[in-house]
C-alpha positions as CSV (number, residue, x, y, z in Angstrom):
1,X,13.7,33.8,14.2
2,X,12.9,36.0,11.2
3,X,15.7,37.0,8.8
4,X,15.4,40.0,6.5
5,X,16.0,38.5,3.1
6,X,16.0,40.8,0.1
7,X,13.0,40.2,-2.1
8,X,14.9,39.7,-5.4
9,X,16.8,36.9,-3.9
10,X,13.7,35.1,-2.7
11,X,12.1,35.5,-6.2
12,X,15.2,34.3,-7.9
13,X,15.3,31.2,-5.6
14,X,11.7,30.4,-6.3
15,X,12.2,30.7,-10.1
16,X,15.2,28.4,-9.9
17,X,13.2,25.8,-8.0
18,X,10.4,26.0,-10.7
19,X,13.0,25.7,-13.5
20,X,14.6,22.6,-11.9
21,X,11.2,21.0,-11.5
22,X,10.5,21.7,-15.2
23,X,13.8,20.3,-16.3
24,X,13.3,17.2,-14.2
25,X,9.9,16.6,-15.8
26,X,11.4,17.1,-19.3
27,X,14.3,14.7,-18.6
28,X,11.9,12.0,-17.3
29,X,9.7,12.4,-20.4
30,X,12.8,12.1,-22.6
31,X,14.1,8.9,-20.9
32,X,10.6,7.3,-21.0
33,X,10.1,8.1,-24.7
34,X,13.6,6.8,-25.5
35,X,12.9,3.6,-23.6
36,X,9.6,3.2,-25.5
37,X,11.3,3.8,-28.8
38,X,13.9,1.1,-27.9
39,X,11.1,-1.3,-27.0
40,X,9.4,-0.7,-30.4
41,X,12.6,-1.0,-32.3
42,X,13.5,-4.4,-30.8
43,X,10.0,-6.0,-30.7
44,X,10.8,-8.1,-33.8
45,X,13.8,-9.8,-32.0
46,X,11.5,-10.9,-29.1
47,X,13.8,-9.4,-26.4
48,X,11.6,-6.4,-25.5
49,X,12.1,-6.4,-21.7
50,X,15.9,-7.0,-21.9
51,X,16.2,-4.1,-24.4
52,X,14.2,-1.8,-22.1
53,X,16.4,-2.7,-19.1
54,X,19.5,-2.3,-21.2
55,X,18.4,1.2,-22.3
56,X,17.7,2.2,-18.7
57,X,21.2,1.0,-17.7
58,X,22.7,3.1,-20.4
59,X,20.9,6.2,-19.2
60,X,22.0,5.5,-15.7
61,X,18.5,4.9,-14.3
62,X,19.4,1.3,-13.3
63,X,22.6,0.0,-11.8
64,X,24.8,-2.1,-14.0
């Protein structure tokens, strides 16, 4: 079945999908760089892995 969808609606929808993809990519980069920074900051204490896991829990990427 073919529906007659107005062109502006289709274009707006595609743009929204592209924007969401871009935002997701930026959010991922932000979380990763934040986790890397936390690892570097706590390297002296010798609990690198624990700190990285803790930072991911705080950002909601891992369950508590």
